[in-house]
C-alpha positions in Angstrom: 0.0 0.0 0.0 2.8 2.4 0.9 4.5 1.8 -2.5 1.3 2.8 -4.3 1.1 6.1 -2.3 4.7 6.8 -3.1 4.1 6.2 -6.8 0.9 8.4 -6.8 2.9 11.2 -5.1 5.8 10.8 -7.6 3.4 11.0 -10.5 1.5 14.0 -9.1 4.8 15.7 -8.5 6.0 15.0 -12.1 2.7 16.4 -13.5 3.0 19.5 -11.4 6.7 20.0 -12.4 5.7 19.5 -16.0 2.9 22.0 -15.8 5.1 24.6 -14.2 7.9 24.2 -16.7 5.7 23.9 -19.8 6.6 20.2 -20.5 3.9 18.5 -22.5 1.8 21.6 -21.8 -1.1 20.7 -24.1 -1.4 17.2 -22.7 -1.2 18.1 -19.0 -3.6 21.0 -19.3 -6.4 18.5 -20.3 -5.8 16.1 -17.3 -8.2 16.2 -14.4 -7.0 15.3 -10.9 -8.7 11.9 -11.1 -6.9 11.2 -14.4 -3.6 11.9 -12.8 -4.4 9.3 -10.1 -5.3 6.9 -12.9 -1.7 7.2 -14.2 -0.5 5.5 -11.0 -2.9 2.6 -11.2 -1.2 -0.7 -11.8 -1.7 -2.0 -15.4 -4.2 -4.7 -15.7 -4.5 -6.2 -19.2 -7.9 -7.8 -18.6 -9.3 -4.5 -17.4 -7.8 -2.6 -20.3 -9.3 -5.1 -22.8 -12.7 -4.8 -21.0 -12.6 -1.0 -21.2 -11.6 -1.2 -24.9 -14.5 -3.5 -25.7 -16.9 -1.2 -23.9 -15.6 1.8 -25.9 -15.9 0.0 -29.2 -19.5 -1.0 -28.4 -20.3 2.7 -27.5 -18.8 3.9 -30.7 -20.9 1.5 -32.9 
């Protein structure tokens, strides 16, 4: 659990630094706080495939 909190803080700090210094400005300006938290979520291929399938169905 502590590792996840450290990762979340590191990502939030990197996003903040990038915003301040204009790094990937267009990209980071569009991120919402909950999306920044999602960057720290561990990758789950099954979940990614499920979400992709849902998005494809919505687009049809």
